[in-house]
N, C-alpha and C positions, 0 to 999 in steps of 0.2 A: 272558306271555300273550300277547301278537300274533305270530302267526305270519305267515309271509312272504306270504299269501294275503291277509292281513285289509292288511298295512302297504301291497301294490301297489295294493288297492283305496281306499286313502287316501290313496297317491299321486296314484292318476289320478283322485279327485276336485277334488283340489287344481288339478291341471293343467287340467281340465275347467274350472272354474269360472274359470281364466285365460283359457283360450282362448274363453270366452264374453265377457269383459269388455277382455280385454290390458291390464288395469291395476294388476298385482299385479305387486309385486316379489320379486327371488328371495327377500327378507329374510322379508317379507310371508307368502309361500307357507310359507316355513320354519316360519313360528309358527303359522300355520294346522294344518300338518301335525301339528306337535308336539301343539296342542291337540287336534285330532281321536285322535290318539292316546292321551292322557291321560282321551278322555272315555270310551272304552270300558270302563276300568278304571271309571271312576266310574259307569257303567250297570250294572257286574256289582254293586258295591256299593250302589246304590238298590234292585235286584231282589233282591240278597240280604237287606238290611232289610225285605224285603214278609214274611218269616217269622213275624215277631212282632207284627207288626200283624193279620195274617188270624187268629193265634192268639186275640190279643186281644177281634177280634172274634165270634168262638165262645163265646167265656168270656161275653162280653155277651149273645149271643144266649141263653144257657144262663138267665143271671139274668135274664133280660126273661120267658122261660117261666116260672121259677118265681115271678115275680111277679104271675102273670095271677088272675084272680079265682076262676079254678076250675083249676088246673092237671092235666095227666091224670098217672096214676103215673110215667111215665117223665120228663114233665116236674119232678115233684118229686125224681126220682131220676135223674137222667141220666148219661149216660155221657161221663166228664170224659177220655176217652183223649184226644183230638188238642187240647181245649182246654189241657191239662196236658204236652204233648208235650216232649219233652226237648230237641229240636233249639232251640225256642223260648227255651228256659231256657239251655240253651248259651251260644247268642249273647247273650243278656240281659245272660248274667255275663262277658263276653268283655270285657276291660277295654279291651284293643287295638282288637278292632272298632268297640266303641263311640265311643271315642276318635275315629279316625277318621272315621264317621259322624256324627259331632257338628260335627266341624271341616268337613266336605261342608257341615253344615247341610241335610242330607237328613230327609226326612218325609213319610209317608203319612198323618199325622191328617187333610189336609183330603178327602182322596180316600175318606172312610168308604161313600160309596154304593156308589163301585167295589169296594172291600173287600166288601161285601155280597153284592155281584151273582156275585164270584168265588166267595165263600163256600159259596152257593146252590149254585152249577154244581159245585163239589168236593162237597158234600154228597149233590147226587143223583148221583152216581157210583159204579159198580159196584165199582171199586178203594177209594174211601173206604168204603164197607158192607162191605167184606172187612176191611179194616184196623181197623175199629171192632167187627167181632162179633169177632176173634182175638183172645184172651185175653193174648198175649205183649205185653211191654212191654219197648221196649229203644231205646236212640238209633238203630239200625242201622235199624229199622221207621219210626221216625218220620223218618229222613234217605230211605227208599224213598219213603216218603210225599209228601214235599215233591218228589220228584225225578218223580214221574205229574203232580203238580199245575202243576209248573214246565213241563214237557212237553206237557201236554194241557190245560191251559185258560190257560196266561201265553204260550205260542208262538203267535204269529199272533193273540191276540186283538186286536180292532183298537180297542177302548177303550185299553187301553194302549198302543198305540201313538200313539194321537192324544195321549195324555196326554204322551208322550216327545218328542213332534215341538213340544209347547208348551212344555216343558222347556228341552230343547236341540237346537239344529240340528245338531250332531255326532252326536246319537244313530239319525239315521235310516238305518237297516237293520241295525244292531249290536244288533237284540234277542235273534236268536238266540244269536248269539257269546259275550254276555254271560249268557245263560240256559245254556249248554253248560258256562260256567266254574261258575256257580253250582252247579250239578249236580256238577259234580267235586270243589266243595267238599263236599258233603252225603257223597258217596262219600270221602272222605278224613276227613272230623269220624267218621262211623260207624266208620272203622278206627280210632280211638282218636287221630288227629294233631289238633294242636292247630292254630287259625285263625290265619292270617297272612297279609298282602296280600299278592297275587301281584307278579313282577315284572313291568313294565311291557311286555319283550321277552323272546319265548321262550328266546332263547339266553343270557339272563340266569337261567335256569335249569338251565342246564347247566354240567356241570364242564369243567376242563379249557383250558389255553393255546391250544389250536386252534380254538375254537369262534370263529366267525364272528359279530359284532357284527350284529343285526338292526338296530339305531340308526344304524350307519354305514350298512348295505346300504340304506336307506330314503333316508335324507339322500341320499347318492349319486345315488341312481336320479331321486329330484326333480331333482336339481342338473342332472344329465346330459340329462333330459328337457327340463327349461326352457330349457338354454342351447342346445340341438339341435332345438327345436321347429320354426322356419323351415324349416332344412334339411331335415327329415327330412318333415314335412307336404308339401314341395315333390316331395319323391322319390316320394310317394305321388300326390300330383296328376299325375305322370307315368305313373303304373301302374295307371291307373283306366279303363283302356280296357273298354268291357262294363259298366262298372258306373255306376249311375246319379251324376250329380254332385254331387246333394244331399250324399251319403254323406261330400264333404268337409268337412261343417260338422258332423258326427254324433261321436258317443262313439269309435264305431268308431274315427277318426281317429288322436284320443288314447290308444286303448290300444294301436295300431299304432307311434307314435310313442315310447311306453313300451317296448314290447316291443324296438326297433330299440335305445333307448339301453341297454337292459339287457342286448343280446348285444355291443353296443360297449365298458359299461364292467368287465364281470364275467365276465373270460376263464375263469373256472373254472366258470363255469353253464352246463351241455350248452343247446345249440340247442332240443333237443325239449322241455326242461324251459321253458325261455323261453317255446316257441310254446303250448305246453299251458297256460300260467298264462293267458295273455291271451286265447284262446280260449275257457277255460271263465270268466273274467269276462264277455267278452263276452255269454254267455248271460243273466246278470243285468242288465246294462244297456245292450243293444243290442236289436236287432230281430231279427224271426226269422231274417232271412237276415244277422245280423251275424258268425252263428260263420264262415261259408263265406267270407266277407270278410276279415274279420282273419286267418285262417288262411291264404286263397290269398296277399292281399298281402304281409301279413308273411312269411311263408315264404321267396317271391319275391324280395323285399328282402332278407333274408338271407342267403340264398344269392349274388346277386351281389355283396353286401358280400363274403364271406368271399373269393370269387373275385379281388376286385377288392386285397385285403387290409387293408380297414378294419375287418374283425372277423376276432380272432385268437385261437382256444380254446388253455386250457391245462390243466394237470392234468386234474382231475374233468371240465371243458368239454370236451375233445374224445372223450368217450366219449357 
């Protein structure tokens, strides 16, 4: 499930937290990293569990309209297509999904007002109107609808983000990635596949003995960054001529430290891949100047360490 970009970000957050306090042991940092990784899959499960509550909210709205003193013809004979969608039924009847969801003690029951607000936005959209007007009924069509809902109503929804912040500090910034996996799940279910819990690391989803473990990758990255933080941050301090001194206390330094640790510890990863990864991450966690700062300092230090023999690339890493 988790790719290496996400794993780098998670290791970065742990390292940055330690850089601020300097009170974390390596063992504590590793525990925090593991919890953060598991939390992303938990968020995926929590958001996938939104399908049925949203469907029930629609059914309840229909029943309430029927019970009005003088319901309209449309309210007496409602279009039940969404309220009876096959995706919600499938997930409700999936023993494995329901068992895991219950074990996590997840529930949307207390967020009925939010569910009603989301449903109102969905029902006012053009894509929902087109869905309801179509005479076709299929699991695939229902899955496509929920993909639109997740992409357009749930992603970047401020109320959802506030809810997630309250539920877990490890869910910050992970909503988009979790929703992407929900949409992948909708696609696989539409194709006739049965739901199953995704492996935590993407390398676990690939067959073959030559597949490198993402779990070992991120642990090694964190350990190397943790062990060499003072050394690498000192090297950065000596290289900041022309840059603001306050950058030595920013997220940029943590990213450069991690870039150096990765370049040294993973001879099979090309330098250009490492540079690109940390420059890209800096766009989301730094300032407008972070990209050029991280790129310039990291590139210069890596090249120096290559010349000094501290970084040696082999195999794929030399390309």
